[in-house]
N, C-alpha and C positions, 0 to 999 in steps of 0.2 A: 090457192093459199099455200104457201109452204113455211115451214120453220124458218125463222131464220133470226139472226144474233145481231146486236148492236155492236157498235165499235167500244172498248172499254171506255171508261169514265167515270165520273165522282155522281151521286146523288145529292142536290143542291135543295131538293125540299120533296114532302112527300105529305099525304093527306088520305085520312078514309073519311068518306061518306058518314052522315046521322041518318038518313032514312033509309038508304039503301049503302051500306058499308064499302063500296068499290074503293078499290086502292088505285090512287093516282101518283106518279112519279114523276118527278123532273129531274134529267140530269146537266152536266157543264159541258153538253156537246149537241149539236142541232139532231134534234129528233128525225130517227130515222122511221119513215113510212112505206115502207115496202107494199103493203095491200091497198094504198091510196085512200086509207079513210080520210074523212071529211074534215077533221078538224085534227090537227096534229100540233096540237099546243103540249101536248104531256103523254105519257104512256097510261093506261089504265087496265086493273084486271079487276074481275067482274066478282061480285061477293057469293057467286055461287060457284064459284071454282073451288074443286077440291083440295086446293093445294094453297089458298089463300093465307092461313094463319103462317104455313111454312114460310112464304115468300115475304111477308108484312115483315116475319121476325128478322128476315135478311136485310131486308131494305131497311128497318129501324138500325141493326148492328151495323150494316156495312155505312150509314149516315152519321153514325155517332164517332164512329173510327177513322172515317175518310178514307175506306179503302174504294176501290177501282170494282165496277161490276160491269157485265156485261149481260143485258137483258134477253131473254128468248121471247120472241114475238110468233103470232100467228094470228091473223083477222083483225077483226076490228071489235070493240065494246065500247057502246055509248059514242060511237064515230070514232073513237080513237084507238091508234095501235094497240094491241092487245099483249099483255104481258101473258106468258105461260110457263115463265122459267126465269132463274136468274142463276147468274154465276161468280161468284168473287175471283178477282185474277189478283 
């Protein structure tokens, strides 16, 4: 596994779970799945990640303003491509 970055795109939706507050993100571009996760329906960030609060803030802001972002991915979480960072472009 190596860090990869998605192409730039807009966030179309996001959600945060209730029982375990993982962050799920969907974009207006095809899902990039470099680590061949078994579920490529969205991107996911684990609630145990130390940067989840910062990334969630950027996701909310980018969605509200229509900004383009690139997600930084590494591995899988809950069988989905795992978000480890975000870049606003």
